[in-house]
C-alpha positions in Angstrom: -11.4 71.3 -90.8 -14.6 68.5 -89.6 -16.4 66.0 -90.8 -20.1 67.7 -90.0 -20.0 70.1 -92.8 -16.8 71.8 -92.2 -18.3 72.4 -88.7 -16.1 72.6 -86.0 -17.4 71.0 -83.3 -17.9 74.3 -81.2 -20.2 75.3 -83.6 -22.4 72.4 -83.0 -25.2 71.3 -80.8 -26.7 67.8 -80.1 -30.2 68.1 -78.6 -31.3 71.2 -77.9 -29.4 74.1 -78.2 -29.0 74.4 -74.5 -24.9 75.0 -74.9 -24.7 77.3 -77.3 -26.5 79.8 -75.5 -23.8 80.0 -72.5 -21.9 82.9 -73.2 -18.8 79.6 -73.1 -19.5 76.8 -73.6 -18.4 74.0 -70.3 -15.6 72.0 -72.5 -13.7 76.0 -73.4 -13.9 75.9 -70.0 -12.6 72.2 -69.2 -9.8 73.7 -71.8 -8.9 76.4 -70.3 -7.6 74.4 -66.5 -7.4 71.3 -67.6 -4.3 69.6 -69.2 -4.1 68.5 -72.8 -4.3 64.8 -71.2 -7.2 65.9 -69.1 -8.7 66.8 -71.7 -8.1 64.4 -73.7 -9.2 61.2 -71.4 -12.3 64.0 -70.9 -13.0 63.5 -74.2 -12.2 59.8 -75.1 -14.6 59.7 -71.5 -17.2 61.2 -73.4 -16.9 59.2 -76.4 -17.0 55.4 -74.5 -20.3 56.9 -72.6 -21.8 57.6 -75.6 -21.5 54.8 -77.2 -22.1 53.0 -74.7 -24.8 54.6 -74.3 -26.8 54.4 -77.7 -29.9 53.3 -77.7 -30.4 52.8 -73.7 -32.3 55.6 -73.7 -35.3 56.5 -74.4 -35.1 60.3 -76.1 -31.4 61.0 -76.4 -28.7 60.7 -79.8 -26.7 59.9 -77.8 -24.7 57.9 -81.5 -24.7 61.6 -82.0 -23.9 63.3 -79.0 -21.3 60.6 -79.8 -19.7 62.1 -82.5 -20.2 65.1 -81.8 -17.0 64.2 -78.9 -14.8 62.9 -81.2 -14.9 65.5 -83.8 -13.7 67.8 -80.4 -11.4 65.1 -80.0 -9.9 64.8 -83.6 -9.6 68.8 -83.8 -8.0 69.3 -80.5 -5.0 66.1 -81.1 -5.1 67.5 -84.5 -3.6 71.4 -82.5 -1.4 69.6 -80.7 
């Protein structure tokens, strides 16, 4: 399945559990209403943002967030 202990990106929450507590995760809605290319672009943009921000903002796991978005991106691309 994926890199992180065989869990899908949907099963993981980095830095808290605010999304996991929602009935539906925001990126599930985005994936439903965006085209495949738009959603891939959203994921890539977040990988870039969190990768560049890592180490520059206190008390955040931006590197972990970048890895999480990359995992979701790989899953979405393998489904396509």
